N, C-alpha and C positions, 0 to 999 in steps of 0.2 A: 505268460507272465506269472511268477509265483507272487501271492498276496502281499509278501514283504517287499516286493519291489513296485507295486502299483503305489501311485501317488495322486490322492484324491484331487488336490489342488492344482496338480499340473492338468490331469486329465480333463478337468472342467474349467480350465483358466480362461478359455475363450468365452464364456460367460460372463465373465466379469467387464464391467462397463455398462452393460445393461442392467446388472445387478452387482452389488459390492461383495467384497470379500466376506463381510460379516453376514450378508444375506444368503451367500452361498453356504455358510455352516449351518445356518438356521435350516435351509432347504435338506441338508444332509441329516438333520435330527428328525425331520419330519416323516410321518406314516400315511400313506395313502392305500385306500382300499379299492380294487377294481374287481368287478363281477363281470366275468365273461371276457374272454381273450382271442376273439375272432376278429372280425372285420375291423371295429374300432378298438377294441379292449387292448389287443396285442399292440397297436400303434400308440395308444395312450402309454402303455408300459415303457416302451422304448423311448418316447418323447421325454417322459418325466425322468426316467433313468438318466438320459443325456442332459437334463437340466441341472441333475445332481441331487434330487431327492434320494434320500438313503434307505428308506424302510418301505416295504409293501406288503399287503395281505392281497392274495390274487385267486381267483377261483375260476374253474371251467371243468365239467365233465366230459368234454367233446375230445375227439381226435381229429388231427388234420386229414383232410381227404382232398381229391384232385378239384372239386368244384370251389375250393377255398383260395385257389391259386391267384386268382384276379385282384385280390385284395387284402388277404391276411398277411400280416407281416412274418408269422411263422410258417407260412405255407411253401413248402418245398419239397422237392423229390427226396432229400436225405431224411426229411421230417413226417413223410407219410405214414399214416396210421398210428403215430406216436401221440400221447396225450398232450393236449395244448398247454396244460399247466406247467408240466415238465419242460417242454421245449422253450416256452417264453420265459422262465425262470433262467433257464441256461444261456439264452440269447442276453438277457438283462446282466447277469452275473458275468458274461463275457465281455460286458462293457465296464462294469463296475464290481468287481470281485468282492468287495467290502460291503455288498448290500445285505441287508436283513431282509429275507423273503420268507413269508409264510405261506404255503401252499394249501388250498382248499381243492383237492382233485375230484371231489365229488360234487361240486358246485356249493351254491349256499342253499340252506333248507332251514326250517324252524329250529332243527337241533343245533346248528353252528352257526346262527346268524349273530348271536351274542358275541361269540369268540370272533368272527369275521370283523366285527366292527370295535373290537377292543383296542384302545390306544390309538384310534385312527383319527386323523386331524381332517381328512378330506376324502369323500367317496366320489368316485368317477365311474359312471355308468358305461359298460360294455356289453351288457346284455342282447341277446338276439331281441328285435323289435317284438316278437309276439311272446315273449316270456313275462306275461303280465303279471300273474301270482307272485312270483318271487321279486319282480322289480317293485310291486306295490309295497311288499312286505319291507324290502331294504329301504326304501324311500321314508316310508313310516317309521322305521326304526331310527333312521338318521335324524329326523325332526326330534323324535322323543329325547334323543341323546345330545341334540345340539351340534350335529355334525353337518357342515356344509356338504350340499350334494350337487354334482355336475351332470348334465346329461347333453351329449351332443350327437346329434342324428345325421347320419349320410343320408341325402336325399339328391338323386340325379348326380350332377357334378357340383355339389356344394354341400353346405351343412347347416343345420339349425341348432341353436345353443339355447338352453335354460339352465339357471342356477337356481337352488332352491336353499335359501340361506336361514339359519337359526332365527326364529322368532318372527319370520316371515310368511308368506303365501306358503303352504305346503303342496306337496306333490298332488296329494288328494283332492285339496281345495282346488288346485289349478285344473287338474285333468278330468274329476269327477267319473271314475271309472268303478268304483265300489258298486256292486249288485247288478250291473250290467252284463248282458250276454257277450261273447267273445266278437261278435261282429259289430256291435256297438263300441266296444273297447278299442278295436282296430280304427274305426273311423275317428272317435275321440282322441286318440293317442296321436294319430297322423295330423289332424287338423290342430291338436294343441301344440304339437311340435313347430308346425309351419302354418302359421295362420296366413302368411304373405304367399305361401304356395308358389315360390319362385321356381320350383322345379317343374311346374305344370306347363306343358306345351312342347316339349322337345322329345318327348318319349316317343321312339318310333316303331316300337312293337308291342302293342298292347296285349299281345297273346302271352307275353313274358311275365305278365302280372296276374296273379291268382292269390288274393290276401286270405281267402277263406282256407286255401290249403298251404298258407305260409309261404308263398312263393313270390318273388320281386326281383328285380334286376339292380346291379350295384355296380360302383365304379371305384377303382384304387383312388383315384383323386379326391372323392368326398370322404374317404376313411383318413386320408392324410389330413385334409383341411379340418376334420373333427379333431384329431390329435393336437393340431395347432391351437384351435379354439380352447380345447379343455386344458390343455397345459398352461396356457396364457392365463387363464381364469384361476386355475390352481396356484399360479405364482402369486397372483395379486391377492388371494385369499390368505395363503400361507404367510406371506410377507407384510400383509396389511397395506398394500401398496394401491391406495387410492380406492375410489367407489367400484362396487361391484355390481353389475346390472343384476337384478334378481326378479323372478317371477311376481307378478304378471308380465314383466318386461323380458324380451327376448331378443336374440340376432339371427339373422338368416343371411347367409352370403351364398350366391351362386355364381361360379366362376365361369359357366357357360354363357350366361346372360349378362355377365359383367355388373351384377347388382348386389347390393346391400341393404337390408331391409332392418329397421329398429322396429320390433312389433311391441304392441301392448295391447293386451286382453285382459282389463279389469274385471274380476270374478271368473277369470279362465274361461272354461267351456260353459259357463253360465252366462256369459256375456251375450246380450241379444243378437248381435251381430255374428258372434261364433255360433249360436244355436241355429240361426240361419243358414250358416255355411254347411253346419252337420247335416241338418235336415235335407238340404238339397244333395249334398254328398250321398246320404243314405238312400235317396230315392234314385240316383245314378246308379249307386252299387246294386240294389235290389232289381233295377231293371237289367243290368247286366246278367245277373244271376238267373233270372226269369228266361232271359233270351237263349242263355246256354243250356236251360232245361229243355 
């Protein structure tokens, strides 16, 4: 369909009722930045595009490969070996050809971080779990610029959500990652994301988990739930539609266990209970490493 024949109001008219016509126009004027376009990032882009958000900054340096097929929105035979940023931009533009999309095909780095966050209303995290350095840098920059930042982590067959709002607890204040070695960052990030650990207990093959080598199982259900979580939070933030749950508060929903947990960790990972959980997890973690050795 030529752009001249595309009608934004008709295309997204089924959103009306849950949002107003005026709110749909507001969403069309907003810009969201998404770093990472794999398991969750690609789903974030598609969900937010269908919501009617009109502008995006997207980044990813990777290409689609066969192991991406179980969960990533852009992973398909026709997209094999193609850059994720190009594929996802095409898919979003195929939904809304009037989108304004800025692509960052080499990912986010210190040289382009400022440009990546220029004129951004909300940041949505889609980075790989283990991308600690760039994630820390982006969240710190969001805090400095007063940009709301959302992270929704796929865990088992559910998702855990944290929002970092301007003037409130920051990503670093919550997770306490700075200065730690990678093995400690892995545990701090995992347990900080999911204090309730609802996904614990139904993993059927422990050999699929090797955190030190950046290996772990995933499900398509978890990635889709992440997109629903994040898009809903983005809607509430952009339209100022009621209270937004912000760190140290979080949400964790597990569809497999039929459970929803509202989590609260005052002082984040410095919370005494959280510190105990991290210490126990580290002991178990190191025991597995030593047994493998």
